[in-house]
C-alpha positions in Angstrom: -49.7 -19.0 89.2 -48.2 -20.5 92.4 -44.6 -21.6 92.7 -45.3 -25.3 92.2 -47.2 -24.8 89.0 -44.6 -22.4 87.7 -41.7 -24.8 88.4 -43.7 -27.6 86.7 -44.1 -25.4 83.6 -40.4 -24.5 83.6 -39.3 -28.1 83.9 -41.5 -29.4 81.1 -40.8 -26.5 78.7 -37.1 -26.8 79.3 -37.2 -30.3 77.9 -39.3 -29.2 74.9 -37.0 -26.3 74.1 -34.0 -28.5 74.3 -35.5 -31.1 71.9 -36.8 -28.4 69.6 -40.3 -29.9 69.7 -43.3 -29.8 72.1 -43.2 -33.0 74.1 -47.1 -33.1 74.0 -47.3 -32.5 70.3 -44.1 -33.0 68.3 -45.6 -31.3 65.3 -45.3 -28.0 67.2 -42.4 -25.9 68.2 -41.9 -24.8 71.8 -43.1 -22.3 72.8 -46.3 -23.4 71.0 -48.9 -21.1 69.5 -51.3 -21.4 72.5 -48.5 -20.5 74.9 -47.6 -17.4 72.8 -51.3 -16.4 72.5 -52.7 -17.3 75.8 -49.8 -18.0 78.2 -51.0 -21.6 78.7 -48.8 -24.7 78.7 -51.0 -27.7 78.1 -48.1 -30.1 78.6 -47.9 -28.8 82.2 -51.6 -29.6 82.6 -52.7 -25.9 82.3 -56.0 -25.3 80.6 -58.0 -22.4 79.1 -60.9 -21.1 81.0 -63.4 -23.9 80.7 -66.9 -23.3 79.2 -69.3 -22.6 82.1 -73.0 -23.3 82.2 -75.0 -25.6 80.0 -72.9 -27.7 77.6 -74.3 -28.3 74.1 -72.4 -31.3 72.9 -73.5 -31.2 69.3 -71.9 -27.8 68.9 -68.5 -29.5 69.3 -68.8 -32.1 66.5 -69.1 -32.1 62.8 -71.7 -34.9 62.4 -74.0 -36.2 65.1 -74.8 -39.7 66.2 -74.2 -42.6 63.9 -73.9 -40.2 61.0 -70.4 -39.6 62.3 -69.3 -43.1 61.4 -67.0 -44.0 58.4 -69.2 -44.4 55.3 -70.1 -48.1 54.6 -68.7 -48.0 51.0 -65.4 -46.5 52.2 -65.2 -49.1 55.0 -65.9 -52.0 52.7 -63.0 -50.9 50.4 -60.6 -50.6 53.4 -61.3 -53.9 54.9 -61.6 -55.9 51.7 -59.1 -58.8 51.6 -57.7 -58.1 55.0 -55.9 -61.1 56.3 -55.8 -62.4 59.9 -55.8 -65.4 62.1 -58.6 -67.9 61.3 -60.0 -69.5 64.4 -62.4 -72.5 64.0 -64.1 -71.5 67.2 -65.5 -68.3 65.5 -69.1 -69.0 64.5 -69.8 -65.5 63.1 -67.0 -63.1 62.2 -66.4 -59.9 60.4 -66.8 -61.4 56.9 -70.6 -61.7 57.4 -71.3 -58.0 58.2 -73.4 -59.1 61.1 -74.2 -57.1 64.2 -71.8 -58.9 66.5 -69.2 -61.6 66.5 -69.8 -65.0 68.1 -67.2 -67.4 69.4 -67.5 -70.6 71.3 -64.9 -71.0 74.1 -65.2 -74.4 75.6 -66.8 -76.5 72.8 -70.2 -76.6 74.6 -73.4 -75.1 73.4 -72.6 -71.9 75.1 -70.9 -69.1 73.1 -69.8 -65.5 73.7 -71.2 -62.7 71.5 -69.2 -59.4 71.3 -69.6 -56.0 69.7 -68.3 -52.4 70.0 -69.9 -49.2 68.9 -68.6 -45.6 69.3 -70.0 -42.3 67.8 -70.3 -38.6 68.2 -73.0 -37.0 70.3 -76.5 -37.2 68.9 -77.9 -34.7 71.5 -76.6 -31.8 73.5 -77.1 -33.1 77.1 -74.1 -35.2 78.2 -76.1 -37.5 80.5 -78.7 -38.3 77.7 -75.9 -38.9 75.2 -74.4 -41.5 77.6 -77.7 -43.3 77.8 -78.1 -43.3 74.0 -74.5 -44.6 73.5 -75.2 -47.5 75.9 -78.6 -48.4 74.4 -77.1 -48.3 70.9 -74.2 -50.6 71.8 -76.5 -53.1 73.6 -78.7 -53.4 70.5 -76.1 -55.4 68.6 -76.3 -58.1 71.2 -80.1 -58.1 71.3 -80.2 -58.3 67.5 -78.4 -61.6 67.7 -80.7 -63.0 70.3 -78.0 -62.7 73.0 -77.9 -61.7 76.6 -75.6 -58.7 77.4 -73.3 -59.5 80.4 -70.5 -56.8 80.7 -69.4 -53.6 79.2 -66.3 -51.5 78.6 -66.7 -47.8 78.1 -64.8 -45.9 75.3 -64.6 -42.1 75.5 -63.0 -39.4 73.4 -63.1 -36.0 75.1 -61.5 -32.6 74.6 -60.2 -32.2 78.1 -58.7 -28.8 77.5 -61.9 -27.1 76.4 -64.9 -28.9 78.1 -65.4 -29.4 81.8 -64.8 -32.8 83.4 -68.4 -32.6 84.7 -69.6 -33.2 81.1 -67.5 -36.3 80.7 -68.6 -37.6 84.1 -72.3 -37.1 83.2 -71.8 -39.0 79.9 -70.3 -42.0 81.8 -73.1 -41.8 84.4 -75.8 -41.8 81.8 -74.3 -44.8 80.2 -73.8 -46.6 83.5 -77.4 -46.0 84.4 -78.8 -47.3 81.1 -76.5 -50.4 81.4 -77.8 -50.9 85.0 -81.3 -50.9 83.5 -80.1 -53.6 81.2 -78.5 -55.5 84.2 -75.1 -55.1 82.6 -72.0 -54.3 84.7 -69.4 -51.8 83.5 -66.0 -53.4 84.3 -63.6 -50.8 82.8 -63.0 -48.8 79.8 -60.6 -46.6 77.8 -60.4 -42.8 77.3 -58.7 -40.6 74.8 -58.0 -36.8 74.8 -59.7 -36.0 71.5 -60.6 -32.9 69.6 -64.3 -34.1 69.3 -66.5 -35.8 71.9 -67.2 -39.5 71.3 -68.7 -42.2 73.5 -69.5 -45.9 73.1 -69.2 -49.3 74.6 -67.7 -52.7 73.9 -70.3 -55.3 75.1 -69.7 -58.9 75.9 -72.7 -61.2 75.9 -73.7 -64.8 76.0 -75.8 -66.9 73.7 -76.6 -70.6 73.0 -75.2 -71.8 69.7 -78.6 -73.1 68.6 -80.3 -69.7 69.5 -78.1 -67.5 67.3 -80.1 -65.2 65.0 -78.0 -63.9 62.2 -78.8 -61.3 59.5 -78.2 -63.7 56.7 -80.8 -66.4 57.3 -84.2 -64.9 56.2 -86.6 -67.3 54.7 -89.2 -67.0 51.9 -92.6 -66.1 53.4 -91.1 -64.2 56.4 -92.7 -61.0 57.5 -90.5 -58.0 58.4 -91.2 -56.4 61.7 -89.7 -53.0 62.7 -89.7 -52.0 66.4 -89.0 -48.3 66.2 -89.8 -45.4 63.8 -87.1 -44.2 61.4 -85.8 -40.8 60.3 -84.0 -40.0 63.5 -80.9 -38.9 61.7 -83.0 -36.5 59.7 -84.5 -35.0 62.8 -81.1 -34.7 64.6 -79.8 -32.9 61.5 -82.9 -30.7 61.5 -82.2 -29.7 65.1 -78.7 -28.7 64.2 -80.0 -26.2 61.6 -82.8 -24.9 63.8 -85.8 -26.5 62.0 -87.0 -28.9 64.7 -88.9 -28.1 67.9 -87.9 -29.5 71.3 -91.0 -31.7 71.3 -90.1 -33.2 67.9 -86.5 -33.8 69.1 -87.7 -35.3 72.4 -89.8 -37.9 70.5 -86.5 -39.1 68.9 -84.6 -39.0 72.2 -87.3 -41.2 73.9 -86.9 -43.7 71.1 -83.0 -43.7 71.2 -82.9 -44.2 75.0 -85.3 -47.1 74.9 -83.7 -50.5 75.1 -84.4 -53.2 72.5 -83.9 -55.9 75.2 -87.4 -57.2 75.3 -88.0 -57.2 71.6 -84.7 -59.1 71.1 -85.3 -61.6 73.9 -88.7 -62.5 72.4 -87.4 -63.2 68.9 -86.5 -66.8 69.6 -89.8 -67.4 71.3 -91.6 -66.6 68.0 -89.0 -68.4 65.8 -87.4 -65.4 64.1 -85.2 -66.5 61.2 -83.1 -63.3 60.9 -82.7 -59.9 62.5 -80.5 -56.8 62.6 -80.6 -53.5 64.4 -81.2 -50.4 62.3 -78.4 -47.9 63.0 -76.0 -45.7 61.0 -76.2 -47.4 57.6 -80.0 -46.8 57.5 -83.1 -49.0 57.2 -82.3 -49.8 53.5 -78.6 -50.3 54.2 -79.2 -52.9 57.0 -82.1 -54.5 55.0 -79.7 -54.8 52.1 -77.4 -56.9 54.3 -80.3 -59.2 55.1 -81.2 -59.5 51.4 -77.7 -60.1 50.1 -76.6 -62.3 53.0 -79.8 -64.5 52.7 -79.8 -64.3 48.9 -83.5 -63.3 49.0 -85.8 -60.9 47.2 -87.5 -58.6 49.8 -90.4 -56.3 49.4 -90.5 -53.2 51.6 -93.7 -51.1 51.8 -92.8 -47.4 52.4 -96.3 -46.6 53.4 -96.1 -49.0 56.3 -92.7 -47.7 57.6 -93.2 -45.6 60.7 -91.6 -42.1 60.7 -90.9 -39.7 63.4 -93.4 -36.8 63.3 -91.0 -34.1 61.9 -89.5 -36.3 59.1 -92.0 -35.5 56.3 -91.8 -31.8 56.9 -88.0 -31.9 56.9 -87.9 -34.1 53.8 -90.0 -31.7 51.9 -87.4 -29.0 52.7 -84.7 -31.3 51.4 -83.2 -31.2 54.9 -81.2 -34.4 54.7 -77.8 -35.0 56.4 -74.8 -35.9 54.2 -74.9 -39.5 55.5 -78.1 -40.1 53.4 -76.1 -39.8 50.2 -73.3 -42.0 51.6 -75.7 -44.7 52.6 -77.3 -44.6 49.2 -74.0 -45.1 47.4 -73.3 -48.2 49.5 -76.5 -50.0 48.9 -78.5 -48.8 45.9 -77.2 -51.5 43.5 -79.4 -53.9 45.5 -82.5 -51.8 45.4 -85.4 -51.4 42.9 -86.9 -48.1 43.9 -90.2 -48.7 42.0 -92.3 -45.6 42.0 -90.8 -44.0 45.2 -89.8 -40.4 44.7 -86.3 -39.3 45.5 -87.5 -37.7 48.7 -89.1 -41.0 49.9 -85.9 -42.8 49.0 -83.8 -40.4 51.0 -86.0 -41.0 54.1 -85.2 -44.7 53.9 -81.5 -43.9 53.8 -81.6 -41.9 57.0 -78.8 -42.8 59.5 -80.3 -44.0 62.7 -78.8 -43.9 66.2 -80.0 -46.6 68.6 -82.8 -47.5 66.2 -85.1 -50.5 66.3 -84.8 -54.1 65.5 -85.7 -55.3 62.0 -86.9 -58.9 62.5 -87.8 -61.5 59.8 -90.0 -64.3 61.2 -92.6 -66.7 59.7 -95.8 -65.0 58.7 -97.8 -67.3 60.9 -96.0 -65.9 64.0 -95.8 -62.2 63.0 -99.2 -61.3 64.5 -98.4 -63.0 67.8 -95.0 -61.3 68.0 -96.6 -57.9 67.4 -99.3 -58.6 70.0 -96.7 -59.7 72.6 -94.7 -56.5 72.0 -97.9 -54.4 72.3 -98.8 -56.0 75.6 -95.3 -55.0 76.8 -95.8 -51.4 75.7 -93.8 -51.6 72.4 -95.5 -50.5 69.2 -94.0 -52.4 66.3 -94.9 -52.5 62.6 -95.1 -54.9 59.6 -93.1 -53.2 56.9 -92.4 -55.9 54.3 -91.9 -59.5 53.4 -89.5 -62.0 51.9 -90.9 -63.1 48.6 -88.4 -65.1 46.6 -84.9 -66.4 46.3 -82.4 -64.2 44.5 -78.9 -64.9 43.1 -77.5 -61.7 44.7 -80.3 -60.3 46.9 -82.6 -57.4 46.0 -85.0 -55.1 47.7 -88.2 -54.0 45.9 -89.8 -50.8 47.2 -93.6 -50.3 47.0 -96.1 -47.9 48.7 -95.1 -44.5 47.3 -97.1 -41.6 48.8 -95.9 -39.2 46.2 -93.9 -37.3 48.8 -91.6 -34.8 47.1 -89.6 -31.8 48.3 -91.2 -28.4 48.3 -89.8 -26.1 45.6 -87.6 -23.4 47.2 -88.8 -19.8 46.8 -86.2 -17.2 45.8 -86.1 -15.8 49.3 -84.4 -18.1 51.9 -84.1 -17.9 55.6 -81.7 -19.5 58.1 -83.9 -19.6 61.2 -87.1 -21.4 62.0 -90.3 -19.4 62.7 -91.7 -20.4 66.0 -95.2 -21.9 65.7 -97.5 -24.2 67.6 -95.4 -27.3 66.8 -92.9 -25.9 69.3 -95.5 -26.5 72.1 -96.1 -30.1 71.2 -96.1 -32.5 68.3 -98.9 -34.7 67.2 -97.7 -38.3 67.3 -98.8 -41.5 69.1 -95.1 -42.3 69.8 -94.4 -39.1 71.8 -94.4 -39.4 75.5 -95.2 -35.6 75.8 -98.8 -34.9 76.5 -100.8 -32.3 74.5 -101.8 -29.0 76.0 -103.2 -25.7 75.0 -100.6 -23.5 73.4 -99.9 -21.6 70.2 -99.9 -18.2 71.9 -96.5 -17.7 70.3 -98.0 -17.9 66.8 -100.7 -15.2 67.5 -100.2 -11.9 65.7 -98.1 -9.4 67.7 -98.0 -6.4 65.3 -100.8 -3.9 65.6 -101.4 -4.3 61.9 -102.1 -8.0 62.4 -105.6 -7.2 63.6 -107.2 -10.2 61.9 -107.5 -13.1 64.3 -105.9 -11.2 67.2 -108.2 -12.9 69.6 -106.8 -16.3 68.7 -104.0 -16.2 71.3 -104.8 -19.6 72.6 -106.2 -22.6 70.8 -106.0 -26.4 70.9 -102.4 -27.8 70.6 -101.4 -28.6 67.0 -104.8 -28.0 65.3 -105.5 -29.0 61.8 -104.5 -26.2 59.4 -107.7 -26.7 57.4 -110.5 -24.3 58.4 -114.2 -24.7 57.9 -115.7 -23.1 54.9 -117.1 -20.3 57.0 -115.0 -18.7 59.7 -115.6 -15.8 61.9 -112.0 -14.7 61.4 -111.5 -12.4 58.4 -115.0 -13.2 57.1 -116.3 -11.3 54.1 -119.7 -10.7 52.7 -120.9 -11.9 49.4 -118.5 -11.1 46.6 -121.3 -9.5 44.6 -122.1 -6.9 47.2 -120.5 -3.5 46.8 -120.2 -0.5 49.1 -118.0 2.5 49.7 -115.6 2.5 52.6 -116.8 3.7 56.0 -115.2 6.7 57.7 -112.4 6.3 60.2 -114.9 6.4 63.0 -115.9 2.9 62.0 -112.7 1.7 63.7 -114.9 1.4 66.8 -116.7 -1.5 65.1 -113.8 -3.2 63.3 -115.8 -6.2 62.2 -118.0 -3.9 60.1 -115.0 -2.2 58.7 -113.4 -5.5 57.7 -116.6 -6.6 56.1 -116.8 -3.4 54.1 -113.2 -3.3 52.8 -113.5 -7.0 51.7 -116.4 -6.2 49.5 -116.0 -5.5 45.8 -115.8 -1.7 45.0 -113.5 0.2 42.8 -111.3 -2.9 43.0 -113.0 -6.2 41.9 -113.6 -8.9 44.4 -111.1 -11.4 43.0 -108.3 -8.7 43.0 -109.1 -7.8 46.5 -108.8 -11.4 47.6 -105.4 -11.7 45.9 -104.3 -8.5 47.6 -105.6 -9.8 50.9 -103.7 -13.1 50.3 -100.4 -11.3 49.7 -100.9 -9.2 52.9 -101.8 -12.4 54.9 -98.5 -14.0 53.9 -96.5 -10.9 54.6 -98.1 -10.6 58.1 -97.9 -14.3 58.7 -101.5 -15.0 59.5 -102.1 -18.7 58.8 -105.9 -18.7 59.0 -106.1 -15.6 56.8 -103.9 -17.3 54.1 -106.1 -20.3 53.9 -109.3 -18.2 53.9 -108.2 -15.8 51.2 -106.6 -18.4 49.0 -109.8 -20.4 49.0 -111.9 -17.3 48.4 -109.7 -16.2 45.5 -110.0 -19.6 44.0 -113.8 -19.6 44.3 -113.8 -16.2 42.6 -112.0 -17.6 39.6 -108.3 -16.9 40.4 -106.0 -19.3 38.7 -103.3 -21.2 40.7 -100.7 -19.1 38.9 -102.4 -15.9 40.1 -102.6 -17.2 43.6 -98.9 -18.2 43.5 -98.0 -14.8 42.3 -99.9 -13.1 45.1 -98.1 -15.4 47.6 -94.7 -14.5 46.1 -95.5 -10.8 46.5 -96.3 -11.4 50.1 -93.1 -13.2 50.7 -91.1 -10.5 48.9 -92.6 -7.8 51.1 -92.5 -9.9 54.3 -88.9 -11.0 53.9 -87.2 -14.1 55.3 -89.6 -14.6 58.2 -92.6 -14.6 55.8 -90.8 -17.1 53.6 -90.3 -19.5 56.5 -93.8 -19.0 57.7 -95.3 -19.8 54.3 -93.0 -22.8 53.8 -94.1 -24.3 57.1 -97.7 -23.6 56.4 -97.5 -25.3 53.0 -95.8 -28.3 54.5 -98.7 -28.9 56.8 -101.1 -29.4 53.9 
């Protein structure tokens, strides 16, 4: 430490010792614990050795994206009956639970629309997080039908543990996305925080007769959703290592896409109401439309677009805690119909920079969808406004019977790599398909079945044709004795012989082969032998018991392999 830095430390610590409290954190004595342990005085601007290399932002927060927000029910309790100055110029204020506030300044038809949104990182890359934070904040303005004009940045950052390059990248990502939206960043505010946070306060403009609120839906309106849902589920799945990079990138592409065009076109097609779908979930934000408009709304689950990884994660019961908090805030206004609990949970997924949910006359819905499609935006009809209601209610239809997969006794904490890590099959993904799956090919010498399948088409269907050259067996009625070891030179003949009935009957052999296929994690073999065992009269209980034996001998990785294989069916 040079003389200047040492003198600065002495000067500041002298004040703290004299006062009996650390001048940076009065809750601590001086010398503070970090000084005693690491010889670092943060009050003097000294820092620990900063993390070098790639920064993974989500490792420095408890909850990601909009799931980090205060729960809606808790917030409603806190702000209930708050008093404040009443200004007649305010056209839409906090009492309406709308996306942004609107105030007229000069008494003309022009008004200002304002919003602020801040949350924890939804992704690891700082630059990408900045883009998402900006796109998310802008959506509140677009959902009102407004034009965004200027922005103020808001950042919380642990300056003593993360490098300033990460904070700079966050701000640059936000600035670049705002530049895409033609919005100027005119300042901001930063806080030395224990967790990373970023967001923007956006000021926009709107004509008073063009305001689209979330409380003015009309009977007969169709509901249009401009982005898939389940982003919060996928982000949580990535945190627990159950989501591939491709599946995550699909969500990132959506989160960084502006809702500018979809919002601008709403007035052209006479939209009656709208909101953006963010942290309080599709059902939570739709409940605000239903209760604010005093309408009965029908939502068709089968028509709601989902990100490609959502159903698999849902079957594993991999839902973030925000799902339950969103349920508690809105379920009194929801008739679940025949939807399973798993399907309900998907609709309560917290979204970050989600799509617009637009209610517009049925006669205009098709033209709005066509306009968006011509502009490269895929949107979806997901429901309709069907009647008046004293309080507002949502009726859910379109159950697909989607339920979580029962958990086997053996569990695992890590994800088995398979072909979905090469790509994901979805029309919404910008990533092109390619040949892959070599990582899922058998690597152990004992996994001789299908060893030639080291490369195949990306993301193939798991169903195999009735006859397959892999692991094929002769007719169950044929019997023979086993060939000598010399037959290894013709392994196909050897495999055919050992699969035939002999001292062990054909059905039992197929059940044994099924157990071995699970333990050795050969997907094609599992499907072949389970189908063959069933055709030979094996009951589902016998097949399940054989699978359980395979899992017990194969361990945690076999359990994860079979769970993923089952989820693809």
